[in-house]
KEKE-3310 file (N, C-alpha, C; in steps of 0.2 Angstrom, whole numbers, plus 5000, padded with zeros to 4 digits):
npx = (5211:5203:5213:5214:5217:5222:5236:5250:5243:5237:5230:5219:5215:5204:5202:5211:5218:5215:5204:5191:5197:5211:5211:5207:5218:5228:5224:5224:5237:5242:5238:5247:5245:5250:5247:5240:5238:5226:5222:5216:5223:5238:5248:5243:5242:5256:5261:5255:5261:5274:5274:5270:5278:5287:5278:5266:5260:5260:5248:5242:5226:5212:5195:5186:5190:5190:5201:5212:5209:5209:5222:5230:5225:5230:5244:5246:5244:5254:5266:5265:5257:5245:5228:5220:5211:5199:5195:5182:5183:5183:5174:5162:5154:5138:5128:5113:5098:5085:5079:5088:5099:5111:5114:5127:5132:5125:5129:5143:5144:5138:5147:5159:5154:5146:5148:5162:5164:5159:5168:5181:5178:5174:5186:5194:5187:5188:5201:5201:5192:5198:5206:5198:5195:5194:5190:5178:5174:5162:5162:5148:5134:5123:5114:5110:5099:5089:5079:5086:5087:5091:5101:5100:5107:5119:5114:5107:5117:5125:5115:5115:5128:5128:5118:5123:5135:5130:5123:5135:5141:5132:5134:5147:5148:5147:5160:5167:5171:5168:5157:5153:5145:5148:5140:5142:5136:5136:5152:5168:5176:5184:5174:5163:5164:5167:5154:5150:5145:5150:5158:5148:5144:5145:5137:5124:5122:5122:5110:5100:5089:5074:5067:5072:5068:5077:5084:5092:5107:5106:5117:5123:5135:5148:5154:5171:5184:5191:5181:5173:5183:5186:5175:5175:5188:5185:5175:5183:5191:5195:5187:5175:5170:5159:5150:5142:5136:5131:5124:5130:5126:5134:5131:5128:5115:5107:5099:5089:5090:5098)
npy = (5261:5246:5232:5226:5212:5206:5206:5197:5186:5175:5178:5174:5182:5183:5188:5199:5208:5221:5235:5233:5221:5223:5234:5228:5219:5229:5235:5225:5221:5233:5231:5221:5209:5193:5191:5182:5185:5182:5179:5178:5187:5188:5198:5209:5205:5203:5215:5221:5214:5218:5231:5231:5223:5208:5203:5201:5189:5184:5175:5164:5162:5153:5154:5146:5133:5118:5110:5119:5128:5120:5116:5128:5132:5121:5123:5136:5133:5125:5132:5145:5147:5143:5146:5160:5170:5174:5182:5183:5190:5190:5192:5194:5205:5206:5212:5211:5209:5197:5190:5191:5184:5172:5154:5151:5163:5165:5154:5156:5168:5163:5153:5159:5170:5163:5149:5150:5156:5146:5136:5141:5144:5132:5124:5132:5131:5118:5117:5126:5121:5110:5118:5126:5140:5156:5167:5173:5183:5187:5196:5202:5210:5224:5222:5209:5209:5217:5219:5221:5230:5222:5214:5201:5189:5193:5198:5187:5177:5184:5184:5170:5168:5175:5169:5156:5159:5163:5151:5143:5150:5147:5133:5133:5140:5134:5130:5141:5149:5162:5169:5181:5194:5207:5219:5229:5244:5255:5257:5265:5257:5248:5239:5246:5259:5255:5253:5265:5278:5290:5305:5308:5298:5295:5305:5301:5289:5292:5300:5291:5281:5282:5276:5263:5259:5261:5267:5282:5287:5291:5297:5304:5301:5290:5275:5272:5260:5258:5261:5250:5240:5244:5239:5225:5222:5225:5216:5204:5206:5205:5214:5212:5201:5194:5194:5185:5178:5190:5202:5215:5230:5242:5255:5268:5271:5267:5256:5258:5251:5242)
npz = (5187:5182:5177:5161:5159:5148:5144:5139:5134:5121:5105:5091:5076:5063:5046:5046:5038:5035:5038:5050:5056:5056:5064:5076:5078:5080:5092:5101:5101:5107:5120:5124:5119:5111:5094:5082:5066:5054:5037:5020:5012:5010:5009:5016:5030:5032:5030:5041:5052:5050:5053:5066:5073:5081:5089:5083:5072:5056:5046:5033:5030:5025:5028:5023:5022:5030:5033:5032:5042:5054:5053:5055:5068:5076:5073:5078:5092:5095:5091:5095:5106:5119:5113:5119:5115:5103:5088:5077:5062:5048:5033:5020:5008:5000:4988:4981:4974:4978:4968:4958:4963:4963:4965:4968:4973:4984:4991:4992:5001:5012:5015:5019:5029:5038:5039:5040:5052:5060:5057:5062:5075:5081:5080:5088:5100:5103:5107:5118:5127:5135:5143:5150:5149:5141:5128:5115:5101:5089:5074:5068:5061:5060:5051:5053:5061:5056:5042:5026:5011:4995:5001:5006:5006:5013:5025:5030:5032:5041:5052:5054:5059:5070:5078:5079:5087:5099:5103:5104:5114:5125:5126:5130:5141:5154:5156:5158:5147:5137:5124:5113:5103:5091:5083:5070:5062:5048:5043:5041:5031:5017:5013:5015:5008:4996:4990:4987:4975:4973:4980:4989:4997:5011:5017:5011:5017:5031:5031:5027:5018:5012:5001:5001:5013:5023:5038:5044:5053:5069:5077:5067:5061:5053:5059:5064:5061:5073:5082:5082:5085:5098:5105:5103:5109:5122:5125:5124:5135:5153:5159:5154:5160:5165:5155:5142:5127:5123:5112:5104:5098:5087:5080:5080:5083:5072:5070:5080:5091:5105)
capx = (5207:5204:5217:5210:5219:5224:5243:5253:5238:5238:5224:5219:5211:5203:5200:5215:5222:5213:5198:5190:5201:5217:5211:5207:5225:5232:5222:5226:5244:5244:5237:5252:5243:5253:5242:5241:5234:5225:5218:5218:5227:5244:5252:5240:5244:5263:5263:5253:5266:5280:5272:5269:5284:5287:5272:5261:5262:5255:5246:5237:5220:5206:5190:5182:5193:5191:5208:5216:5208:5211:5230:5232:5224:5235:5251:5247:5244:5261:5272:5264:5255:5238:5224:5216:5206:5197:5190:5180:5181:5183:5168:5162:5148:5134:5123:5110:5091:5084:5077:5094:5104:5113:5115:5134:5134:5122:5134:5150:5143:5137:5153:5163:5152:5143:5152:5169:5164:5158:5174:5186:5176:5174:5193:5197:5183:5191:5207:5200:5188:5202:5209:5192:5196:5195:5184:5178:5170:5161:5159:5142:5132:5116:5109:5108:5093:5084:5079:5090:5085:5096:5106:5097:5113:5123:5110:5105:5123:5127:5111:5117:5134:5126:5114:5128:5139:5126:5123:5141:5142:5128:5137:5154:5148:5149:5168:5170:5172:5163:5156:5149:5144:5148:5136:5143:5133:5140:5159:5172:5180:5183:5168:5157:5166:5166:5147:5148:5146:5153:5160:5143:5141:5144:5131:5118:5121:5119:5103:5096:5086:5067:5065:5074:5066:5083:5084:5098:5111:5105:5123:5125:5142:5149:5159:5178:5186:5193:5175:5171:5188:5185:5170:5178:5193:5182:5172:5188:5195:5192:5182:5168:5171:5152:5146:5142:5130:5128:5124:5131:5125:5138:5129:5126:5108:5104:5093:5085:5090:5105)
capy = (5257:5239:5229:5222:5205:5204:5206:5190:5181:5174:5179:5173:5186:5182:5194:5204:5211:5227:5237:5231:5216:5226:5238:5223:5217:5234:5236:5219:5222:5238:5228:5216:5202:5191:5191:5178:5189:5177:5182:5176:5193:5188:5204:5214:5203:5203:5222:5223:5212:5222:5238:5231:5219:5201:5200:5199:5183:5184:5168:5163:5158:5153:5151:5141:5126:5115:5108:5125:5131:5115:5116:5134:5132:5117:5126:5141:5130:5121:5136:5152:5146:5141:5152:5162:5174:5173:5187:5181:5196:5188:5192:5197:5209:5204:5217:5208:5208:5190:5187:5190:5181:5165:5149:5152:5169:5163:5149:5160:5172:5159:5149:5164:5174:5159:5143:5152:5157:5140:5132:5143:5144:5125:5122:5135:5129:5111:5118:5130:5117:5107:5122:5129:5147:5159:5172:5173:5188:5187:5203:5201:5216:5226:5219:5202:5210:5221:5218:5226:5229:5219:5212:5195:5184:5195:5198:5180:5174:5187:5182:5164:5168:5178:5164:5151:5161:5163:5144:5141:5153:5143:5127:5133:5144:5130:5129:5147:5152:5167:5170:5187:5196:5214:5220:5235:5247:5257:5258:5267:5252:5247:5236:5251:5264:5252:5254:5272:5280:5297:5308:5310:5292:5295:5309:5297:5284:5295:5303:5286:5280:5280:5272:5256:5258:5261:5272:5285:5286:5296:5300:5308:5300:5283:5272:5270:5253:5258:5261:5243:5236:5245:5235:5218:5221:5225:5209:5199:5207:5203:5219:5209:5194:5191:5195:5180:5178:5197:5205:5223:5234:5248:5258:5275:5271:5266:5251:5260:5245:5241)
capz = (5182:5182:5172:5156:5159:5141:5143:5139:5131:5113:5101:5084:5073:5056:5042:5049:5034:5034:5041:5057:5058:5057:5070:5082:5079:5083:5099:5105:5102:5112:5126:5126:5117:5105:5090:5075:5061:5049:5031:5013:5009:5014:5009:5021:5036:5032:5031:5048:5056:5049:5056:5074:5076:5082:5093:5078:5068:5050:5044:5028:5033:5021:5033:5019:5022:5037:5034:5033:5049:5059:5053:5058:5075:5078:5073:5083:5099:5095:5090:5097:5113:5119:5111:5124:5113:5096:5085:5070:5058:5041:5030:5013:5007:4994:4987:4975:4975:4979:4961:4954:4967:4961:4970:4969:4977:4991:4995:4994:5006:5018:5016:5023:5034:5043:5040:5042:5059:5063:5057:5066:5082:5083:5081:5094:5106:5105:5111:5124:5132:5140:5148:5154:5149:5134:5126:5108:5099:5082:5072:5064:5057:5062:5046:5056:5065:5053:5035:5022:5003:4991:5005:5009:5008:5018:5031:5033:5034:5048:5057:5056:5063:5077:5083:5081:5092:5105:5105:5106:5121:5129:5127:5133:5148:5160:5156:5159:5140:5135:5117:5112:5096:5090:5077:5068:5057:5043:5046:5036:5028:5010:5011:5015:5003:4989:4988:4985:4968:4972:4986:4994:5000:5018:5018:5010:5022:5037:5030:5026:5011:5013:4996:5002:5020:5027:5043:5045:5059:5074:5079:5062:5058:5052:5064:5062:5063:5080:5086:5082:5088:5105:5108:5102:5114:5128:5126:5125:5141:5159:5161:5152:5163:5167:5149:5137:5123:5122:5105:5105:5092:5087:5074:5080:5084:5066:5070:5085:5097:5108)
cpx = (5208:5208:5213:5212:5221:5232:5246:5249:5240:5231:5225:5213:5210:5201:5205:5219:5221:5206:5197:5195:5208:5217:5210:5214:5229:5231:5224:5233:5246:5242:5242:5250:5248:5248:5244:5236:5233:5221:5221:5223:5233:5248:5250:5242:5252:5265:5261:5259:5273:5280:5272:5275:5282:5281:5266:5263:5257:5254:5241:5232:5214:5200:5186:5184:5194:5198:5213:5215:5210:5219:5233:5231:5229:5242:5252:5248:5251:5266:5271:5262:5247:5233:5219:5210:5205:5193:5189:5178:5180:5176:5168:5155:5145:5129:5119:5103:5090:5083:5083:5100:5105:5114:5123:5136:5131:5127:5141:5149:5142:5143:5158:5160:5149:5147:5159:5169:5163:5165:5180:5184:5176:5181:5196:5193:5186:5197:5206:5197:5192:5205:5204:5193:5196:5189:5184:5173:5169:5159:5154:5140:5125:5111:5107:5101:5088:5085:5083:5088:5092:5102:5104:5103:5117:5120:5109:5111:5125:5122:5112:5123:5132:5123:5119:5133:5136:5125:5129:5143:5138:5131:5144:5154:5150:5157:5171:5173:5167:5163:5151:5149:5145:5145:5137:5137:5137:5146:5163:5178:5180:5177:5162:5159:5165:5159:5145:5150:5150:5155:5154:5140:5140:5138:5124:5117:5119:5112:5098:5093:5079:5064:5067:5072:5072:5084:5091:5102:5110:5111:5126:5133:5143:5154:5166:5179:5188:5187:5173:5176:5188:5180:5172:5183:5190:5179:5177:5191:5191:5187:5175:5167:5164:5148:5147:5136:5127:5129:5124:5131:5130:5137:5126:5118:5104:5098:5088:5084:5097:5108)
cpy = (5250:5236:5225:5214:5202:5203:5199:5185:5180:5174:5177:5178:5184:5188:5200:5208:5219:5229:5235:5226:5219:5230:5234:5221:5223:5235:5231:5219:5227:5236:5223:5209:5200:5188:5187:5182:5185:5181:5178:5181:5193:5194:5209:5212:5203:5210:5224:5220:5216:5229:5237:5227:5212:5198:5199:5194:5183:5177:5168:5159:5159:5150:5146:5134:5124:5113:5113:5128:5126:5115:5122:5134:5127:5120:5132:5138:5127:5126:5143:5151:5145:5147:5154:5166:5173:5179:5185:5188:5195:5188:5196:5200:5206:5209:5215:5207:5200:5187:5187:5187:5174:5161:5150:5158:5168:5159:5152:5164:5168:5155:5153:5167:5169:5153:5144:5153:5151:5136:5134:5143:5137:5123:5125:5133:5122:5112:5122:5125:5113:5111:5126:5136:5149:5163:5172:5179:5187:5194:5201:5208:5218:5223:5212:5203:5214:5220:5223:5225:5227:5216:5205:5190:5186:5195:5191:5177:5177:5185:5174:5164:5171:5172:5158:5153:5161:5156:5141:5143:5149:5136:5127:5137:5140:5129:5136:5151:5156:5168:5176:5189:5204:5215:5227:5237:5249:5260:5260:5262:5251:5244:5241:5256:5261:5252:5261:5274:5286:5299:5309:5303:5292:5299:5305:5292:5287:5298:5297:5286:5277:5275:5265:5255:5257:5267:5276:5284:5292:5300:5305:5307:5292:5281:5271:5263:5253:5258:5254:5239:5238:5240:5227:5217:5221:5219:5204:5200:5205:5208:5217:5202:5191:5192:5189:5180:5184:5198:5212:5226:5241:5251:5265:5276:5269:5261:5252:5254:5245:5235)
cpz = (5182:5176:5167:5156:5153:5140:5143:5136:5123:5110:5094:5081:5066:5053:5045:5045:5033:5038:5048:5060:5060:5063:5076:5083:5083:5090:5104:5106:5107:5119:5128:5124:5111:5100:5084:5071:5055:5043:5025:5010:5013:5014:5015:5028:5037:5033:5038:5053:5056:5053:5064:5077:5077:5086:5089:5073:5062:5048:5038:5031:5028:5026:5029:5019:5029:5038:5036:5040:5054:5059:5056:5065:5079:5078:5078:5090:5100:5095:5093:5105:5113:5117:5117:5121:5105:5094:5078:5066:5051:5039:5024:5013:5001:4994:4980:4977:4975:4972:4957:4957:4965:4967:4972:4974:4984:4995:4996:5000:5013:5020:5020:5029:5040:5044:5042:5049:5063:5063:5062:5073:5085:5084:5087:5100:5108:5109:5117:5129:5137:5145:5152:5154:5142:5133:5118:5106:5091:5080:5066:5060:5060:5057:5048:5059:5062:5045:5031:5014:5000:4995:5009:5011:5013:5025:5034:5035:5041:5053:5059:5060:5070:5081:5084:5087:5099:5107:5107:5113:5126:5131:5131:5140:5154:5161:5157:5153:5138:5127:5116:5105:5096:5083:5074:5063:5052:5046:5040:5035:5021:5008:5011:5009:4996:4986:4986:4978:4967:4979:4991:4997:5007:5020:5017:5015:5029:5037:5030:5019:5012:5007:4997:5009:5025:5032:5042:5051:5063:5076:5073:5060:5057:5058:5060:5064:5070:5084:5087:5086:5096:5108:5108:5108:5121:5130:5127:5132:5147:5162:5159:5155:5165:5161:5144:5134:5122:5114:5105:5099:5092:5080:5074:5081:5078:5066:5076:5091:5099:5107)
residu = (UNK:UNK:UNK:UNK:UNK:UNK:UNK:UNK:UNK:UNK:UNK:UNK:UNK:UNK:UNK:UNK:UNK:UNK:UNK:UNK:UNK:UNK:UNK:UNK:UNK:UNK:UNK:UNK:UNK:UNK:UNK:UNK:UNK:UNK:UNK:UNK:UNK:UNK:UNK:UNK:UNK:UNK:UNK:UNK:UNK:UNK:UNK:UNK:UNK:UNK:UNK:UNK:UNK:UNK:UNK:UNK:UNK:UNK:UNK:UNK:UNK:UNK:UNK:UNK:UNK:UNK:UNK:UNK:UNK:UNK:UNK:UNK:UNK:UNK:UNK:UNK:UNK:UNK:UNK:UNK:UNK:UNK:UNK:UNK:UNK:UNK:UNK:UNK:UNK:UNK:UNK:UNK:UNK:UNK:UNK:UNK:UNK:UNK:UNK:UNK:UNK:UNK:UNK:UNK:UNK:UNK:UNK:UNK:UNK:UNK:UNK:UNK:UNK:UNK:UNK:UNK:UNK:UNK:UNK:UNK:UNK:UNK:UNK:UNK:UNK:UNK:UNK:UNK:UNK:UNK:UNK:UNK:UNK:UNK:UNK:UNK:UNK:UNK:UNK:UNK:UNK:UNK:UNK:UNK:UNK:UNK:UNK:UNK:UNK:UNK:UNK:UNK:UNK:UNK:UNK:UNK:UNK:UNK:UNK:UNK:UNK:UNK:UNK:UNK:UNK:UNK:UNK:UNK:UNK:UNK:UNK:UNK:UNK:UNK:UNK:UNK:UNK:UNK:UNK:UNK:UNK:UNK:UNK:UNK:UNK:UNK:UNK:UNK:UNK:UNK:UNK:UNK:UNK:UNK:UNK:UNK:UNK:UNK:UNK:UNK:UNK:UNK:UNK:UNK:UNK:UNK:UNK:UNK:UNK:UNK:UNK:UNK:UNK:UNK:UNK:UNK:UNK:UNK:UNK:UNK:UNK:UNK:UNK:UNK:UNK:UNK:UNK:UNK:UNK:UNK:UNK:UNK:UNK:UNK:UNK:UNK:UNK:UNK:UNK:UNK:UNK:UNK:UNK:UNK:UNK:UNK:UNK:UNK:UNK:UNK:UNK:UNK:UNK:UNK:UNK:UNK:UNK:UNK)
# end
């Protein structure tokens, strides 16, 4: 099997304290990557580093702050090594019909899901461009490509993050830096299960919701965080060396597109 080319590289993962972010950290670590695990939940990334050992460096990271992002990227470059890989996983959910959606909630969701991706990617791109190498993956959502009832802020913010990442990939392609998107559907994370009212939540998601115009999942199962991390790590690896600006849906066929 062709080597992944990941061993010995340095990665920054945002939203690393749990769910998909933690799964990405674990998989990169297993590939021999030195990972900086960033999140506002310091206890979560500290626990992850304790579990995996010295090759994982926990870091407080608030993607809403340009100063914090730039300072962390500079510190990683100085103390850990040149950043070869970036996984933008930090994100928040919002579930509110438009007529009840406040300015503050709209701005909160965009500040993390879209502007956070912009801030971190910009800082890392500035470091990568001089070396003319690197790979980035943004974890978006299948909601970025299909309307969702009561999820306008979330869907719009993820659509913005998706198109930003594709535009960044176009700009960086001549330098050999690849930028791709993974778009998960319903995944077994606290973000998903927190929306469930009872133990039948998974069954309802799989079946779909005609009253809110939401299709079910043809594969009849929810994704696991590792399902999503598999795709992220593949796109970061040399096995995806000729892939950039791709938008890969990992949703069991729920959006009826690839």
